[in-house]
N, C-alpha and C positions, 0 to 999 in steps of 0.2 A: 724733647728735640727731636725724638724719633717716635713713629707707630707706627702698627702691623699692619700689611696689606693684605697678606694672605699665609696661610699656612698649609704645607704640601704633606701630602701621605701618600705612602706606597700603595696599589692596588696589582694582581695578577692582572696575567695579559687575559685579555675578553672578560675584563670584570665590570664594563660599563653598565650593561645593563642592571645588575646588582647594585651597583653606584648609584643608580638612577632610583632604585628602590627604596634604598636607606635616605640618602641624602635627600633626594628630591619629594620623596611620596612620604614617609617616615617622619623627616626632620624637616620636609616644607622648606627646605631652599630651593631655589632659582638655578636651572643650569642655565650656563652661560657659554657664548660659543669661545674656544680658543682660538688664538692667533693660527692662521694657515699653517705659517711653519712648522707650529709647534702641533697643530692636530694630526699631522702624519702620525705622531710617536703614540698617539693612542692616550688614553684616561679622560678624564672630564673636570671642570671646573663648577665651582657652586658660589651661591651668592645669597646673600639674605641679613638682615639687620645689621648691617655693618659688618657683617663676618663673610672673608671670602676663602672658601677651603678647595686646592690645588690636587686632583688624585692624579699619581704619575705609575705608568708601568715600571714594575720594576720585576726582573727575572735574573735570580731566581727570587722570589718573592716572601719577605718575610714579616710577618705585622708588628709593628711597633706595640710592645706589651708595657714598658715602663714609660717610653717617651710619649706626650700627649700635648693637643691643643687644651688649655682651660678656656670654656666658653663660657660667657656672661647669660645669663636670660632672666628676664623679668616675671618669671611663672615657674618656678622648678618643679611647682607640684602639677601642674597640667602636664608639664613637657614626661614627666615621671609615669602617671598615666597614660601617657600617648604611647611610650616605649616600651610597659610593660604590657597593653593592650597588644602592640607588633611581636608579643613572645619573646621581648630581649630582657637579658638578666640586668637591672639595675644594682651597682653596688654603692651602699651609701658609705658615708666616709663623712666624722664629724669632727676629724683633726685640723682644719683649717679655721684657727679663731677668725671671726667676724662673716663666716661664709657659711651655709646649707652649701653641699654640693653630694655628687654621686659621680658613679664611672660606670659607664658604658662601654660595651665593644661595638664596632661598626658591624656591617656583613662581612669583613675579611678580618678581624680580629683586630685591628688598631684600636687603641684604648682612646676615648674622650672621654673628658672630666666636663662637667657641666655645673656650675654654682650660682650663687643668688647671693648677693650681700643680706646678712640679718639685720632688720631695722633697730 
């Protein structure tokens, strides 16, 4: 009955260029235009593979350290390699039955979970 349209994460003021580097270049998501009425608030929106992430400005900014989106991927190993090559710390976690998964922090310290079903 429900499906997820997007996930909203907070970023600090003037963090859009850093967001483009991480979400666009490292993760390979496409930046999509924000509606004009919302564009004046800053932030950036990204989309790829059925996933949409909206990044909104929040001051004072505090990264989400516990709350996180759980993002499914079809090639967890390739993603891990790409993230490590970008200098990011990938934290493996084997506590979710039926899935391989790891956590990584975005360029602002927001926690992201990437997971893949175990065949």
